[in-house]
C-alpha positions as CSV (number, residue, x, y, z in Angstrom):
1,M,100.5,94.1,83.5
2,F,98.7,96.6,85.8
3,S,98.6,93.9,88.5
4,I,102.4,93.8,88.4
5,V,102.6,97.6,88.7
6,M,100.2,97.5,91.7
7,E,102.3,94.8,93.3
8,Y,105.4,97.0,92.8
9,L,103.6,100.0,94.4
10,N,102.7,97.9,97.4
11,S,106.1,96.2,97.7
12,G,108.1,99.1,99.1
13,M,111.0,97.9,96.8
14,K,113.1,100.0,94.5
15,Q,112.2,99.6,90.8
16,Q,115.5,98.0,89.9
17,E,115.2,95.5,92.7
18,F,111.6,94.7,91.8
19,C,112.4,94.2,88.1
20,S,115.3,91.9,89.0
21,K,113.0,89.8,91.2
22,H,110.4,89.5,88.5
23,D,112.8,89.1,85.5
24,L,111.6,92.4,83.9
25,T,113.7,94.9,82.0
26,R,113.5,98.4,83.5
27,R,112.5,99.7,80.0
28,I,109.4,97.4,79.7
29,F,108.4,98.0,83.4
30,G,108.8,101.7,82.9
31,Y,106.5,101.6,79.9
32,W,103.8,99.8,81.9
33,F,104.3,102.0,84.9
34,R,103.9,105.2,82.8
35,K,100.8,103.7,81.1
36,Y,99.4,102.7,84.6
37,K,99.9,106.3,85.9
38,R,98.1,107.8,82.8
39,E,95.1,105.4,82.9
40,V,94.5,104.7,86.6
41,P,93.2,107.7,88.7
42,S,95.3,108.5,91.7
43,D,94.1,109.8,95.1
44,E,97.4,111.7,95.4
45,S,96.0,114.7,93.5
46,F,93.6,115.3,96.4
47,I,94.5,117.2,99.5
48,S,92.8,117.4,102.9
49,V,91.5,120.8,103.7
50,K,90.9,121.8,107.3
51,L,88.4,124.6,107.6
52,Y,88.7,125.5,111.3
53,D,89.9,124.2,114.6
54,A,87.1,123.5,117.0
55,P,87.5,121.9,120.4
56,Q,85.6,118.6,120.5
57,T,84.4,116.9,123.6
58,K,82.9,113.9,121.9
59,P,83.7,112.1,118.6
60,A,82.6,114.1,115.6
61,E,79.8,112.7,113.4
62,E,80.7,112.5,109.8
63,M,78.4,113.1,106.8
64,K,79.1,112.1,103.2
65,I,77.8,113.9,100.0
66,S,78.0,111.7,96.9
67,F,77.6,113.2,93.5
68,P,76.5,111.3,90.4
69,N,79.9,111.8,88.7
70,G,81.5,109.7,91.5
71,V,82.9,112.6,93.6
72,V,82.4,112.0,97.3
73,I,82.9,114.7,100.0
74,H,83.3,113.8,103.7
75,L,82.4,116.5,106.2
76,L,81.8,116.8,109.9
77,S,78.2,117.1,110.7
78,S,79.1,120.3,112.6
79,S,80.3,122.0,109.3
80,P,78.9,125.5,108.7
81,E,75.7,125.4,106.7
82,N,77.0,127.9,104.2
83,I,79.9,125.7,103.3
84,I,77.6,122.7,102.8
85,R,75.2,124.8,100.6
86,S,78.1,126.0,98.5
87,L,79.3,122.4,97.9
88,I,75.9,121.2,96.9
89,S,75.1,124.1,94.5
């Protein structure tokens, strides 16, 4: 059923329209949608943080810090050293 929910999320349709198209009741679809939201992690809880505005003359190089628990942090290679140290510790 999660594949149906993912199809709905990518469809751009309203729930009622999607349910009609797939012969689903809104009640059953709502149950699976809530279950999906509880069990599947969402990137929507993350926000982008801008530390400073720096003029750039060339494309910035990016570095990635990957932690064993699955957290991945993307930084510009020009990020201040103290910020990188605080993230690692």
